[in-house]
N, C-alpha and C positions, 0 to 999 in steps of 0.2 A: 381515549388515549387525547391529551392535550397537545393541541398545534397553537406554537408559537410562530409568529413572523418578524417581530420588531425585538433587536437584540436587547433594547434596556427591559422591554418587559421579562426576557429570558434571562437577565442576568438576577431581575429582582426576584424572580422563581427559582433559579436555582442558590440563591442565596438566602430564602426563606427555609428551603429543605434543609439545608447547610446548617443554617441559625437553630434546627430542631432537632441536631443533631443524627439527622438520615442521610447516611452515604449516598452521592450523587455518581452512577455510573455512566459512560462517553461513549459512544460511538462516532465518531466522525465520516460520514460517506459522502458520493457524490451521485447515489441513488443507482437506479436499476439494478437494484437488490437482487441477491445472490443467496445461495447457501453458506459462501463466504462470511458475507456481510452477518448472517443471521447467527452465525456461531456466535460473532462476538457479540450480538446481543445479547443470547444464551448465556455466556461467560459474564456480562456484566449484570444479568437479573440473578445470577444466582451468587454474585459477592455484593450486591448493592441495595438499598431500600429503595431506591431511585435510577430508571434509567432512563436518560436521553438520546434520542437520534438526532444528528444532523442531516439533513438532505440539501447539498450545495454545489454545484459546478463552479469550482474556484475557475476563474475565467483569467487568473495571473501566473496559473500554472501552465496554461498553453503557450505555443510559440505562434505566429500568426498564419504556418504551414500546417498545425496541426489539427484535429479533428473537432475543437471547441463546440463548434454550432452544430454537427452531428452526433457528438455523444450519445449515449443513449438516454432518453428521458422518458420515463416510466412513471407519472408519480400517484396515477390509480391504482396500478399494480402495487407499487412498494406503500402505499397506505395500509392496503389490506395483507400484506404480511407483515406490518409492523404492530396490527392491531390482534391479529392471530398469535402474537409474539409476546403481547402484552406489554408492549413499550408504555411507559407515562407518559412521556414529553415526546415531540417533535420538534427539533427548531427547523424552519421552514423560512430562512430570508432570502430577498432576493440580492443583485449585484449593488444598485444603488444604497442599499441599508449597510451592506457589508464594505461597500469602498464608496462612502459619500464624496458628492464633490471637494476636492483638496488633498484627499487621502494623499498620503507622502511617504510614509513609513514602509519599509521591506527590514524584514525579520532573514538573515543569511546566515547558514553553517560555512563556515572558510574549512578547505581543507576536503572535509567527507563530500559536500555538494557536489564537485568538479570531475569527481569519480564515477566509471560505471555509465549509469544512465545519463547523469549529469555532465559528460563528457559530450554525449550525442543530443542532448536535450538543454541547451544552456539558458540558465533563468530558471528553470523548470522546479528547481527543489526551493529556490527562494519563493518563488511563488505557494509553494505547498509549505514550508516553513510560517512565512507571512498569514497565512491564512487559519493555519493550526494555532499558532500563539495566540491569533484575534478570539478564536474559537477558546480556547482553554482562558483566556480572560475573560470571556463573558460567563460562560458556565462555572468558572472553578470548581469543577470536578473531581472527587476524590480519587478518581481512577480513570482513564482514556484507553480506549482498547485497541490496536491496530492489529493486521495481519501478518506474517512472516512472509508472505508471496511478494510485498513490498519490501524488503530487508533494509533495501538500501534506506529508504525511507524511514524507517523506525528507528535506524542507529542514527541519523541525521533527530528524528524527532528527539529522542533520546538524550542526544547529546546537548539540543537546543534548550531542554526541560532542564537540564542538571544545570547548564552556564548562567539559564536567567533563574534560576533558584523559584521556578515553578512549586506548587506544591498541589501536583498531581503526580502520582503516579503512572507511568506509560507502561503498560501488559501489554508484550505482543503474544500472541495465539497462535497455535500450528497453522500451516497452510491446508484448503479444503480443496481437494481434488476430487474433478471426474472418475468415473468407474474405470475408466482408460487412464488415467493419470494425471490429464490436461488439469492445470490450476484453473478454478472459479476465478470468471474476468469479465466484467463487463463489457470490454470488447471484444469478446468469442462471438457474440452477437454479429461483429463483421463479416464473421467466416464464412462462406458457401461450405456446401455438404465436405467438397473434395478437401480445401483445407482444413477444416475443423478435424479431418479425420487424420491428415498429413502431421497437424500442430502437435500430437503426442509426441515426435520427433525432441521436442526439447527436454520433457521427463526422460524419456529415454536414454538420451545422449547423457543427461546429469544420472541415470543411474547406473551406465556402463562405465561411468568416471569413477564414481563411488565404489562399483564392484573393482575397480583398477587398484585404488587406493588402499581397500580392506585387503585386497590379494598381494600386498606388498609395494606398489611402486611408490616412490617417493620421489619423485620429479615432478614438479608444478610444469614445467614446460611441454613435457611427455603427456600428462595430461590434459594437459590444452590441446596440444596436435591431435590429440583423441578427441576430443570432443569436437574439434574444427573438421575435423575426418567426417563425424558422424552426421552432423549436420550438413556437409555439403551432398552427401549420398541422397537427402533429401529435394527433389525437384521443384516441388512447390515452395523448399523457403527461397525467399529473392532478393534476403542479404541479412549478414550476421553482422549486429555492432561488435556483440563480445561474447567472448566463451571461453572462462578461462577457472582458475584457481588463484582464490582471493584471502587476505587475512579478516578474519570475522569481526575484526576491531577496526581497524586502520581503511581497509577495502583496498588495499595493495594488493596485487597479483604478487603470489606464494612461488620459490623458486625450487625451494625444499621443505620438502610437507614433514610435518616434526611433530605437530597437535593439530588440533582439529581447524578444518579448513571450509571457506564456504565456496562451494561450487556455484558460478552464477552464468546465467544466457540470456540475453536478449537477441531476437531473430525476428523479419519479417516472412507474415506468409501474404503474399499480395503487396497491398498495403496496411494490412494493420500490424501493429508491433505488441511482439509478446514477451513477457518475462519469465522467468522463473529460477528457484536458486534450491540449495539442498545443505544442509549444515553436516559435515562427515568427520568423525572421528575413527584414524588410523590403526 
């Protein structure tokens, strides 16, 4: 596995593969890799001649009150996992190379970025779209892979890629879950044993809401009430940012369910914020 730290060298390396008609698949990550990340790597390897992964904990997507300094960093374990998967290139830049002195450009997707998680994490998605735009500009990959667990993020990145005419296909892959339904997330490492067990309430809440819709419930507000009641019964949930039914295209709340909808929830276990979602057809 080739490890590249300098953006210009990464740019030249990727361009060389593309000029020789080798497709380049790209998986951007913040490290602390788990099976969810590795499932994206495997999809890239199936579909591309070359697979590149980046590890970069992006400072501009964290607010001052969030967990940037304590975000899990497990670089040695990550390197071993990527080598086992047969990754061709690891892009491992530092903050000063990604955001040199004088960096002044931000990329923002209006409309989608202020809803759901964006309402509770102002400027978060501006940081995400800026770093993803920069990474895609550096690598110019044929395809870039993201997980559905971060549904809002994938919708925003797809919109950004379309609006900016980026020559990269954005591929969204299924959410990978633990055996009990909890989504795989680097932040799960923050949970103690009791919180880890209680965190399955997010998936159970989504499943109950999905069952209600499939049984004939068509009121979005009724499903929202069901979800919020289910979450309120778990004493270790310390806060709920949102739990409702949304349009999968606009992220607006749905009042009358007539087609496919997005069930989404963001809740806190102690100080750890967890998200989950599910697409449901009535």
